[in-house]
N, C-alpha and C positions, 0 to 999 in steps of 0.2 A: 567701481563706477561713481562718478561724482554726483552730488545732489542734482534734482532735476532742473535746477537753474545754474548748475555748474559752481565753480569756485568764484570767490571774490576777485582774484587776479589770475588770469589764464594767458600764459606765454604762447605767442603764436609764431614768432619767427624772428629774423634779423633785417636790418637795413641792408641794401645791397652792398654797401661799403664795408659792412661788418663792425660798423662802430656803435651801433645802437640796437637795443633789443626792443621789440613792440609787443604789447600785451593788451588784453582786454580787462577793464575794471569797472567796478561798481562805486568807486570812491566819490564820485560827484553825482551819484544817482540817488533818487528817493524812491525808485520803483524797480523792482527785479528785472523786468524785461528791458529796462532802458540801460545800455552800456555805452562806454566810449572806449576808443583805442588810444593808448599811450605809448611813448618811447622814452627810454632811459639810456643814458651813455653807459658803456661797459666800464668807464672810469669812475662811475658814481655821480651823484649830484641829483638834482630834481628830476622826477618824471614829468614830461611835457605832453599835453594832450594833442593828439591829431585833430585837424580842423573839423572833421565830419561830426555833426551834433550827436548822432547816435551811430554806433557801430558794433557789429559782433566780429566775426573773424575777417581777416583780409590778408592781401599779399602785395607786395611792391612790384611795380613793372620793373623791367631789367634796368632801366636808367635812373630809377628811383623818383621820378617825377610824377608818377601816377600810383593809384592804389586801386586793386580791385576788392570790393568789400560788400557785405551785406548789413544794411542798417538793422536787420533783426538779430537779436542775440538769442539763439535756440540751440547752443552747442549740444546740450545734454537732454534736449527734449526727445522723448522716445517715439512720438507719433509717426505712424507710416501712412502714407498717401493722404497726407494732410493738405487741405486746399483752402483753408481759412485766411483771414486778413493778416496773420501773423507769419504766414509762410515766407520763407526766405527768398529774397530777390536780390541778384547781383548787379552792382553798379561799377562803372570805372569813373574814379574820382580824380580830377586833375588838382594836385596839391598847391598849384599857384593861382589858378583862376577860380577854383571851388565849383567848376562846372561838373555835373554828375550825368553820366549816360548809362541808361538801363541796357543790360546785355542779355537778360533771360526773360523768357515769356511763360506763360501758362500759370495755372493756379497753384500748382504743387511746388515744393521746395527746391531751391537751387542753392548749394551752400559749399562750404569748405574749398574755396577758390585757391588755384595755384597758378602763378604766371611763369610760364616757360617759354622763352623767346617771344614769338609772335602769337602763342596760343595760351589761352586761359583754359585750364582744366577745372572741372568742378563736379560735385556729386549731386544727383537729382533722382527723385523717384517718380518723375512725370509719367512714366509708362508702368508704374505698378511697383517696381522694386529700385531701390537706389543703385544707380550705375554711374561710371565715370563718362562725362561729356566733355567735348572739346569746342571752344569758341575761338574762331580765327580773328583776331583783332582787325586784320587789314580788310577782310572780305564781309565780316559780320555773319558768317555762316557757322552753323553748329552741327556737330556730328557726334553719334554715340560711339563710345569707345569700347566699353565692356558690355557684356550681353547676359548677365546673370538673370535667371528666370525664377529662381526659389529664394536665394539668399541676398540680403543686401550687402552691397559694397559700402563699407563705413570707415570713417576717420582717414580719408586720404591725406597724404602729406608728400611734398616733393622736396628733392635736392636742388631744384632749379636748373639742373643739367640734363633733365630727360627721363628721370626714374620717379615713379610714384609708388609709395608703399601704402597698403590699405589692409584692413581687416575684413574677412569674409568667412562665415561658418567657423568662427573661433580660431582662425589661422592668419597669419601675414602673408600677403602676396606682393611681389614687386612687378610693377607694370613698366615696360620699356615703352616710353610714349612715341618713339619713332617707329618701332616695329609693330607695336600693339600687342606684343607678346607678355604673356604673364608667367611668372616663375614663383612657386611657393618657397617661403624661407623656413628652413629648420632651425630653431633656436633652442638651445639647451642653457637654461638660467640655474646656476648653482643656488640652491636654495635648501634651508633646513626643514621647510615644510611645517613651520610653527602653527600656521593657521589650520593645517589639516590634521594636526596631531591630536589624537584622542587625550583627554584630560578630565580631571574631576574639577567642576566649578560650582560655584554657589548659585542657587536659584532664587535667592532672596529678592533680587531685583525683578523677577518675572513671575510673581504670584498673580494667579487669575482669579481663584475663588476660594472660599474657606467655609468651614462648618465646624460643628462640635459633636463630640460623642453623645449618646443618649443622656448620660449623667454628667458630662462636662469635664471628664478626665483627661481627654486628649484633643487637640485641635486636628482637623482634617483640611489638608491644603493641597490645591493643585498648583504647581510651579513647573515652568519650563518643560512642560509636556509630561511630567511625572506626578504621581499621587503619593502624598506623604501623610503620616500621622506624626504629630509632635507632642511631647508631654507637656503638661501645664507647669509641672515643676521638676519631677525626677523622671529619669528613664531615657532611652535612646530615641532618636527621630528615625522613623522607619520609612524607607522608600519602597513602596508596594509594587511598583510597576517596572523600574529600570528599563525604560523604553526609549532610548535615544532617537529612534526612527519612528516614533509615533507621538501623536499629540493626545495625551490622556488628560481629560478635564471634566468639569462639573461633577466632583465626587460627592456622594450622599450616604450617610451612614444608616444601616439598617436599624429599625427600632429595637431589636434585641441586641444590638451592638456587635454582632458577629461578622457581619460583612459590609463591604463598601461597593456600592454601585456607582459607575462612571461611564462617560462616554469617551470612546477612543477610535482613531482611525487606523489602528494597527492592521486591519484587513485590507485597507485601501480606501474604504468608506467609513463613515462614522456609524458605529454600532454600540449597543449597550453591553457592558461587561459587568462581572462581579469578581471580587477578590476578597479572601479572608482578611479581616482586619489586622491580624498579626503577621500577615505576608508569608504564612506557612505554605501556601500553594500559589502556583501561578494564576494570573487572571483567566477567567472563563468567559468566552464570548456567548452572549445570550440571544442576540438577534442576528438576522441576516438580511441581505437585499436592501441595505441602505442605500440611498440615493440623494441624500440632502443633508445640509447641516442640522445637527440636533442639539437640543438644550437639556437642561438639568433634569436628572432622574428624581422623582418623588416617591418614596415608599408609602404603601398604605400602612395603617397602624398595625395590622396583624402580619405584616411582612410577606403577603401572598401576591401582591401586585406591585407593579412599578409603572408609573406614568411618566411620560417625557413628550416634549414638543419638538417641532422642527421649523425650519425656515419658511415653509409653505403655509404656515398657520394651522397646521394639523397637530392633534394630540393623539398619542397612542397609549394604549395600556397593555402591559405584558403580564400575563399569568405565568408565574415562575414554575409552577408545577409541570406545566406542559409546554412552556415557552411560546404559547400563542400570543400573537400580537394583533390587537384590534385597534382600528382607527375609530375613534369615538366622535371627532368633530373635525371640520375643515373650515377655518375662518375665512370669510370673504375678503378680508383685508388685514394686513399687518400679521404679526406673530403673537402667540399667546405664551406668556412667560409666567403667569401668576397662579398656576394650577396648584390645588391642595386638596388632600384627601380628609374626609370626615373622620371623627375618632374611631368609628367602627369599620371603616374602610369600604362602605357600600355607596358612597357618594364622592364625586370629585367636582369641586367648585373652581371657577376661573372667570375671567372677564374677557369679553369679545365684542368688538363692533361689528354690527350686522347691517347697518345701513349707510346712506351716504352723508349724515351729519357728522360722522366721525366719533360719536359718543360711544364709549363702551358700556356694556351692561354685564351684570353678574349672571352667570348660568350655572346650573347644577346638572351634572350627568349622574344618571342612576344606574349602578351596575347591574340591578335587577332586571330592568326592561331595556337597558341600552338607550334610553331616550335622554335628550338634553332639553332642560326647561329653563327659559328665562325668567329670572325672579325680580329684576328690577326693570323700571320703565326706560324708554329710549330718549327721554328728554334731558337727562342729566348723566353726566360721566361718572361711572362707578367702577372701582378697580380694587385690587389687592384683597380678595376675600380671605378670611381666616375663621376657622372653626373654633366655637367655644368647646373646650375640653370636656364638658359636661354634656355636650350634645344638645343644648337647648337654642343656641343662637348661632348666627352667621354674622361676623363682623365684616365691615368693609368701609373703603375710603370713597367719598363721593363729593364732587364740586357742586355746592348748592349755596354758597355765600358769594352774592353778586354785588355788595357794596363796594364800589370801586375807588382806587386811588385816582385823584385828578392831577393832571400834569400842571407844573408850574409855568410851562411855556405857552400853551394853548389850552383852551377849555376842551379837554378830551379825557378819556378814561383809560385805565388799565386795571384788569382784574389781577388780584394778588392775595394770597392766603385765602383761597376760595374753598378749600376742603374742610369738611368735617368727617368725623368717624361715627358710623352708624352700627346699630345692632338689629338684626332681623329675626324675629321670633319664628322658630322652625315649625311650631305647632300652636294651634289655638288655646291649648291649655297652659302654655308657658307664660309666666308672670312678666311683668314690665322689668327690664333689666336695670332701670334707674328709677325705682318708685320714689314718691315723695318721701322726704324725711320728716319724722315727727317723733318728738320725745314723749313716750307714754308711760304711765305708771304700771309697773308690774303688780298685780293683784294676786296674793297667795290665798288660796281657798283651802279649807280642811280636806284632806283626802279622804274619800269614803271607800270602804273596802269594796275591792272589785272594780273600782273605777279607773279607767286608764288615765295616765298623766296627761295626755293630750289626745286630740281628735285623731282617729286613724286616717292615715294618708290614703287617699283614692288612687286607684291604679291610674297611671298616666299623668298625675300631677307633678308639675316641675317647678323649680324655684329659680329665683334671680341668682346670678353668680355669687359664690361665697368667696371670702378672703382667705380661707384656710389654705394650707400649703397643698392639700389634696382635695379632690372633688368632694362636695358634701355627699353626693350620691354618685356612684360610679357610672359611666357612660352605659347605656343600654347596649346589650349584645348587638342588636341590629337597630341602627338609628332610623327613626321614623320621621318622615317630613310630610306635613300637611300643606300641599301646594295651593290649595284653595285660598285666595285672599292673601297669599304670602307677602306679595309686594306692598301691601298696606300695613303689615305687622312690623313696622320700622320705627325704631326710636333713636333719636340722636344722642350720643354721649355728651355728658355735660362738661365739654372741653371746648375751648374757643376755636374758631376757624383758623387754619394755618397751612402751610405747605407741607403736607404730611406724606409719608412714605413708609416702607418697611414695617408694615403693621404685623403684630404678633400677638397671641393670646395665650395665657396661662391661667390657672384657677385663681379667680379673684382680681386678675390684673390684665391691662392691655399694655403692650410696648410698641413704640412707634418712633420714628425719626421725624423731627421738626426742622425744616429747612429754611434757608434764607430767601428773601426776595431776590430775584434774578435781575442783575444789571448786565447791560451789554457793554463790556469794556472796563468794568471795575468790580471789585469784590462785592459780594452781597452785604446786607446790612448786619448780618451775624453769622457765626458759624452753625453747621448742622449739629443737632443735639439728639442723644438718645434719651427718651423720656418714658416713664412708667405711670400709669393711671391706676389708682387703687379704687376698686368698686366699693369697699366698705367706708373709706374716708372720703370718697369723692375728691381726692386730691391728685394733682399732677406733680411728679418729682423728676428732676434731671439725674440720670445716672452717669452719663458722660458728655463732655463738651467736645466740639471741633472734631467730629468723627467723619470717617470715610464710609462706614458701613459696619454692620454687626450680623452675628449669628447666634441663635438661641438653642440651648441643648434641648433634647427631645423631651426631657421631664420638666422643662421650664425653670430650672433652678439657676442656670448660669448664662452669661452672654459672653461671647468672644467679641471684642470691639477693635476695629482698626482706626488708628488715629495717625495719619500720615503713613510712614513705613512701619510703625510699631503696633504690636498687638498686646492687648491686655484682657485679663478675665475679671468680670464683675459678678456679684450676685445679682440675680434678676429680682431685686427687691426695692421698695423705696429708699431703703438705706444703701443701695448698692454703690453709691458714689464713694462710699468709704472703704470699700473692699477691693479696690484696684490692685490687680497682682500681674505684673509684667509676664508676658509669655514669649520666650526666645524662639526665633525662627533660624537661628544661625546654623542649625544642623541640616538645613535643606541643601543638600549637595546632589548634584546628578553626575553620572559618568558620561560625559559628552563625547560623542563620535561625530566630528564635523560632517563627514560624507553622508552619515546617515540622516543627521538633522537636515542637511541641504536638500536631500532626496525628498524628505517628508515636507518640507517648506515648498518646494517645487510642486508637489502633488496637491498640497493643500490650496496653494494659490490658484492652481488650475481648477480645483473644485469650487472655490469661492466664486470664480467668474462663471462657471457653469451654473452655480446656484442662484447668483445675484444679479447677473447681467440683465439689463432692463428689457431685453427682448430675448425670448428663448431660442430664437434661430441664429443667434450670435452673428448677426449681420450677414448670414448666409454663408459663413465660413465653416469648415469642418473641424469643430474644436477638438475632437479626439485626434485627427490627423496632425493638428498643430502641436498637440502635446508630444506626439511621437516624433515629430520633426525636431523639436528642441531638446527633448529628453536626452539624447546621446551626447549633448554638450556638457552634461553634468560631470562626466568623467574628467573634463578638463578644469573644472572649477577648483581653484586653489585658495580662494579666499571668499568671505561673505559678500564682498562687493562684486566679484565675479558672478556670484549667484543672482544678485540684483540685476546685473546686466542681462543675463540670460533670461530671466523672468520678464524683465521690461520688453526685451525684443519679442517674447512670445505674446504677451498681452496686447502689444502695440499692433500685432497682425489684424486685430479686430477693427482697425481704422476707427478710432474713438478718441477723443480727448479725455482728460481726467483719469487716464489709466496709469496708476503710479504705484510703485513700491518704494518704501523708504526704511532706512535704519536697519537693525539687526545686530548681531554681537560682533562688532569690530570696533577697534579704538581709532579714533581720530585725535591727533594731537591737539591739545587746547591751543586755540589761537591767542597771540599776545593781546591783551586788552590796551589799546592805545589811548593815551590821555588827551582827547581831542579838545581843541580850544573853541570850536565853532567859527573858525576863520580860515583864510586862505593865505599861503606864503607865496611870495615870488622872489626869485634870486636877482639881485641887483649886480649885474656882471661887472660893472665898473669897480665896485668896492669889494666884490666877492662875498657879500653878506646878504642874508635874507631879510626881508621886510614884510609887514603885514599888508597884504593887498586887498583884503575884504574882511569885513566882520559881519557875520550873519545877525540881522537885528533881532530875530527871534521874538518871543512873547514871554518874558520872564515871569509873568503872573500865572503862567501855565507851565508846570514842570516838564510837560511833554515837549515844549518848544523852547526850553531854557538855553539861552546862549551865554556860555561862560564868561566871555570878554565884555559882555554887555550888562553883567550883574552890578549891583550897587557896590562901590568901592574898588572896583577893578578899573584902574586908569590905564586903558589900552586905547590906541588910536590907529586908524588906518594910516599907513605911511611909516609907523614906527619900525625901526630895525630891531630884530630879535638876535641878540648877540650870544645868549646862552640860555640853556634849558636845564633848570635844576643844577646850576653851576657848571654844567659842561659846555664848553664854548662851541658854538654852531658856525661852521664856515660853509662856503659855497660847494666844496666837494663832498659835502655830507648831505643827509637827508633829514630834515626836521623830525619826521615821523619815526625815524630810527630812534632818536633820543627820547621820544614820547612813548615808546613801547613799554608795556607793563606799568603804566602810570595812571590807569583810568580810575583807580579806587582811592587815590590820595590827592591832595592839592599839589599843583604844579606851579613852580616859579619860573618866570621869564625875566631875563635881563634885557631890558629894552632901552632905546634911545632914539632921539629924533635924528641922530647922525650915526654913521657906521663905525663909531668908537666907543670904548668903554668909558672915556672921560665924560663925566656928567650923566651916566646911565642911572637908571632906577630899576628896582626889582618889584614886579607885580605878581600876584599869586591868584590862581583861579581854580575853581572846582571844575574838573574836566567831565566830559560826557564820553561815552565809548562808541556812539554812533551819531553821525551828523545827518543821517537821512531825513529826520523830521524837519531839521532846520533847512535843508536844501528844499524840501517840499514847501515849507511855509514861504521861502523866498520866492520860489516859482509862482505860487498862487498869488502872492502879494504883487508881483510884477504884472501878472495877468489882470488882476483886478484894477490895478493903476492904469493900464492901457485902456481898459473898458471905461474907467472913470473919465480919463482925458478925452477919449475919442467921442464920448456921448454927453460930456457936461454933467456927468452924475446922473443921467436919467435912466441908465441901464445897470441892473445888478448882475453880478457874476458869481457862480458858486462852483467850485470843483469838488467832485466826490471821489476820494482816492480808492475806495473799494465799497463793497456792499456788506461790510462787517461793521465791527465796533468803530473803526476810524471813520468810515464812511457815514454812518448815521450821526456820529457826533459832530462831524464837519457840516453836514446838512443842517442839523438843528441850530448849530452855532451861527451859520451864515444865511440861511434862508429867511428866518423871521426878522432880523434887522434889515433886510433889504425888500420886505413885503410891499413897501409903498413905492418902489421903483415903477417905472412905466413899462419896463420889459425885462427879461431875465435870460441869462445865457446859462445853461446848465452843461458843465464840462465833465464828461466821464471818460475822457482819454486816459489811458494807462490805468483804468479802473481794474483793481485785481479780483473783484468778484466777492461772492458771499452770499447772503440770502435775504437782504432787506429792501430789495428793489420794489416789492409790492407796497411797502410802507410809504416809500417816497412817491411812488406814482399816485397812490391814494391822496396824498397831501397836494400834489401838483394839479391834479385833475378836478379839484374842488371847484364848484361853480358859485358865483355871487348870487345870492337869493335875496338879499336885503341889507340894509344899513341901519345900524342903531345909534340914536343920539340921545345924549342927557342934556340937561339945561345949559351947561357950560361948554359943551363940545362944539368946536368949530370944524373938527375933523371926525367923521363918523367911524363907527366900529363895524367892519363887515360881518355880515352873517352868511355862512358860518365862519368861525374863527379861521385864521391861517389861510385865507383864500388869496391867491395871486390872480389879479383881473387882467393883467397885460399879456402881450405876446410872448412866446418863448420859443427857443431853439435849443438843441442839444448838440454837442460835439463829441465825436467818437473817432477811434483809430483802431488799428490793428491790435493794440494792446488793451482794448476794452474787452474783458474777459469774463466768461461764465456768467454770473448774475449781472456783470457788466455788460455782456451781450443782451441780456433779457431786458435791462432797463431801457436801452434805445428802442428795442422792438416794441415794447409796451408804450413808450413815450409817443411813437408814432401811432400805434393802435388806439391809444386814447385820444387822438387828435389834438395833442399838445402843441405840435409845431414841427418844422422840418428837422431832419438829421444832417449834419455837416461834417465832412472829413472824409475818412477812408473806412473800408469794410472792417468789421470788428473780428475778434479772435475766432469765434465759432466753436465754442464748447459749453453745451448747457445740459448734458446728461449728468445729473448730480450724483455726487459720491457719498459713501459712508464707510466708516471703518467698522468692520464686522467682527472686531476682536483682534487682539494682538496674535502674531505668529509666535511660535514657541520660544524663540530667542529674543522677542521683544520688537521684531520688525513689524512694520505696518503695510497693509495692502488695501488700496482703495478701489472700489469696483464701481463703475458707472451704473447706477441702479435705478434712476428715476428721471425720466425725460419729459420734455415740455412739447405740448402740441397746441396748435391754434384752435379757434372756435369751430373750425370745420373738420376738426379731427385729423389734421395733417402734422407730422413732425416738422419742427422748425429749427433753424439756426445751426444745428450741429453740423460740423464739418465744413460749413460755408461762411457763416457769419452774417451780420446784418448789414445790408447795403445802405449806403447814405442816400438822402434824396438829392443832395448837392455834394458832389464829389470834389474834394480840395486836398491836394497833397502838400504837406509841408517839405518842400524840396530843401536840400542842404543849403544851397546858395542864398536863399530867402532867410533861413534861420541864422546862418553865419552873419548876415546883415542886420540881425536883430528883429526880423519879422516873424510873425506867426500867422501865415496865410489863413489856416482854419479859424482862428479867433477873429481875425480881421473880417472874414466873410460873415461869421456870426454876428459880429457887430453891424455890418452893412445890412443884413436881413432884418435884424429887429428894428434898426432905425427907420428903414423903409416902411415897416409895418406901423410903427409909431406915426409916421407922417401920413400914411394912407387912411389909417384907422385907428386914431387915437382912442384910448379907452381909460376913462377916469371914473371914480366913484360919483354917484349922482349927488347933487347938491342937497343941503338941508331943506326940507320942505318948509313952506310958510306955516307959521303958527295957525292952528285951526281956531275958528271962532264958533262956539257952541252955545251962544245965548239963545234964549227963547225967541222964536220968531212967530 
């Protein structure tokens, strides 16, 4: 199965005279949903675009003068019963006049058109499942041809003579268009079955989690569904589970080093298992009755209990002696992942959000009475509790530093590096963990006979953490916590505020990760670092730089650090940076049985949707029945892409957007990286030579929009003939892009001339780019802005927002503030690819003018608040405004910012999250969080956002150079400016305050 947007070039068929091949391509597109059809001669030469501005699949009429096509490109989108603004619609397009006639009706998709004689056949799920329909060109009447009630008729294709072949239920069928009869095709494909063949493969690329043995002698790793231990230096790597058909994960070493606890779906559901650390016995299932995704097991220090969480926000404690499982807490929101046992095993600490402000608080569960106690307040976020090994303190991370960063673009704030590390004294007799330091004189007194050398220690007295390798006093057999006033017994560690995580404690030291500031669309200001704080010296030292994570041994002596794909062992000491020891993971090998893996993946995906789908009723579908419907197809799966297809068909039955599966263990040949010049070539048929027809201007001051032929020193001109590329002569029967293949990483030379001969030619050199999408985008936006500028005399601003992610927020910041003094604003979210920043943009746009500030020399005032736009606005949308690009126009209207102009949007707002990789590295996205309006009603999903003013960009207008939607937007704001002009108030008269 192809990616959900298909491949860049998709062949659809032949011209009726058999001389040209036509195909769909993204070569001139900046957005994935926007494609065009092209044709190329069977004898070679340049590909020529068909005239339709946007096109997915299509087919020629018998005389070749017309084409039936869909403007929407949705070839490999898996949605079923989809009726949003991007649903395929079919048109007949006249290739001479550019007239387009719509031939299909209804909200749902009509696609894969085939023109046979006087009839156009196509695929549609208008009645619930995809079936073949026939449209009579002469009469305009439509009839249903196939009648499938359970399975979809997919991928129909015709021979233009009366036969249509399609896939249904994993089999090929041939439909005789005249008789309406269907005949199954039995196909035998000679195949060595390499993709199905069991083999031993490396699991290094599929590492999920890692840990260390109690004393740091071996690493514990989960990878590709198996559990391994690997030596730090010498010895074999051991695969403890050998379970190709199960997903074993979250391994945890027992405190005594004898056993490994882990989570596995070997039984069909995720359960807790134990296995000897040496692999001498098979794994033993400990729990039963699982019905949800579960998280990492945590051993109590005495090895008698194991705690684990699940996706519902519950924590369970299992007593190993009787295998009794007890639910100890059920979080009202989110999941709990930071649970940790006290040194004596009678308490469990964790963070949990219990109210609507979203702040987590530290809680402690007591094994003695089974009660949960909140020990931090609900006004500050507190997470990552860690017990002092001596049993005197509970350390945690909390966001309590609110001195913000200030934006350089507008007077606004962003909080960053807001966390501190805190110590909570567990009893009233515990001393301050960071007492004042003072150099005092040691006075030696003569020892009198019978006099003790020091004052006897009273029972219960405790000391601040010591720096020795072992606790100054061993932990009490049963840890005692005095809950009275505990939330006030908190001290901040003498370490600066930062972005902290991964807190751990050992005698005399704290370990933690200090992370970078987060930037949207660029690297953070520094890499993540593993640091250690010494209580004795009150100093912070870096152990490792540029890390991805770490694990500490049970005795606190070692840390296993991941840096990119590599692992290393360090001493967990302030001098640890000098002790780096590489740890090899090359021995992580699994015996892969593809059929078993594929069965496991299928079932895990089914469970992920059961567990994480945003409503438990699965949209009213019988999810168990759907699993049983599609599971028999697994026996026909011969390749990992086949599995993706089966799974995508199953999850799409839920009638939901954002239901995707991607990747997995199969190889895609690397695409040639073409050394693109940021230009367009055209063939001069008279000379048989190519010339430069267009050079994208770009913005060479910004690398994202670098245009190679516009860089300083590159003497290329529109109209120049390109006679050779890197010395290879280029003629009309060739394609310039063939000569540019595999040249993206090195300078490319072009032999150019103002005439089509080598005489007087010159050689220019340019630094190529591998993708021209950004230049195409910039060119399109610049033309739109120029249209607005010219039509309004510069009075109206224009912003296009390509997505609601890094690109979109960057473009908004880049273009909103320079145009803030315009009289009106057009906000264009057509073809917006979605993301999650719409709320930020709406917040800016809906600001209201409250006042104007003037200084002595100001003739133009500064609005209060900053960044406020006071003029009228409109928003443009279309069927490709998707996801958060759906939400933006809805909220634009909800906020009363102005009318929506264009076409109904995509209609997919149930947000997705990747809940962890599948065993072979594949990804499954589950729609898990949906948007409701203020009245408590679900909105947008499956339908889209309707415009206030519907305007279609018909092909004929676009071919003529018009953009009806943009032109209507200009007309609307100009009318508002005329009827209700809005300007900043003038400067007040100077006040006179003399005494009267």
